[in-house]
C-alpha positions as CSV (number, residue, x, y, z in Angstrom):
1,M,12.8,8.3,1.4
2,F,10.3,5.9,0.5
3,D,11.0,2.4,-0.9
4,L,8.8,1.9,-4.0
5,D,10.6,-1.4,-4.9
6,S,11.4,-3.7,-1.9
7,D,13.0,-6.5,-3.7
8,G,15.0,-4.4,-6.1
9,D,14.1,-6.0,-9.3
10,G,13.0,-2.8,-11.0
11,C,9.2,-3.5,-10.8
12,T,7.1,-1.3,-8.4
13,D,5.6,-2.9,-5.4
14,A,2.1,-1.4,-6.3
15,L,2.1,-3.7,-9.3
16,E,4.0,-6.8,-7.4
17,G,1.4,-6.7,-4.6
18,G,-1.5,-9.1,-4.2
19,A,-4.2,-6.8,-5.9
20,S,-5.0,-6.8,-9.5
21,L,-3.5,-3.5,-10.3
22,V,-2.2,-2.5,-13.8
23,Y,0.3,0.1,-15.1
24,S,-2.2,2.5,-16.0
25,D,-3.4,2.6,-12.2
26,L,-0.1,4.2,-11.4
27,K,1.1,7.8,-11.0
28,T,4.7,9.2,-11.3
29,S,5.7,9.9,-7.7
30,T,7.1,13.4,-6.7
31,I,8.3,12.0,-3.6
32,A,12.1,10.6,-3.0
33,G,11.8,7.0,-3.7
34,G,13.3,4.3,-5.5
35,N,14.7,0.9,-4.6
36,T,17.1,1.3,-1.6
37,G,15.2,-0.1,1.5
38,S,16.7,-2.5,3.9
39,N,15.3,-5.6,2.3
40,Y,16.8,-4.6,-1.1
41,S,18.6,-7.6,-2.6
42,G,18.0,-6.9,-6.4
43,T,20.3,-5.6,-9.0
44,A,18.2,-2.7,-10.6
45,N,20.2,0.2,-11.0
46,Y,17.7,2.7,-11.8
47,P,15.1,4.3,-9.5
48,V,11.6,3.0,-9.3
49,I,9.1,6.4,-9.4
50,S,5.8,4.8,-9.9
51,N,3.3,4.5,-7.2
52,L,-0.7,4.6,-6.7
53,G,-1.3,8.3,-6.3
54,N,-2.4,10.3,-3.4
55,V,-6.2,9.8,-3.3
56,V,-6.7,7.9,0.1
57,N,-9.6,6.5,2.2
58,T,-9.8,7.2,6.1
59,F,-7.1,4.5,6.6
60,G,-4.6,6.2,4.3
61,I,-5.0,3.4,1.9
62,P,-4.9,4.6,-1.9
63,T,-8.6,4.3,-3.1
64,I,-7.3,2.4,-6.4
65,A,-6.2,-0.4,-4.1
66,G,-9.6,-1.0,-2.5
67,S,-9.1,-2.4,0.8
68,G,-5.4,-2.8,0.5
69,Q,-3.5,-5.6,-0.9
70,T,-1.2,-8.3,0.2
71,I,2.7,-8.6,-0.3
72,G,2.3,-10.7,-3.4
73,T,5.8,-11.0,-5.0
74,S,6.9,-7.6,-4.1
75,Q,9.7,-9.1,-1.9
76,N,10.9,-11.8,-4.3
77,V,13.8,-10.6,-6.4
78,G,13.6,-14.0,-8.5
79,Q,9.9,-12.9,-9.8
80,K,9.1,-9.9,-11.8
81,M,5.7,-8.7,-12.5
82,R,4.6,-9.0,-16.2
83,L,3.9,-5.4,-17.4
84,V,0.3,-5.0,-18.2
85,L,-0.7,-1.6,-20.0
């Protein structure tokens, strides 16, 4: 199982990371995922299933993310990413 919401606030890590990604950059994940990782400290009671898709570069980084991204607010349960469509 992959943790797509490290802090459990219901916002996908892909959007809360340090890159300038928006909701339309995401794809619905077909792998088991959600918000159940070891750092889970939030209260979201629904699975997070949005991720960056599966087109990757030679380092395994999704091409939509460029060279990657920083942690941003993905591990801060007190801060949710504003949804940008």
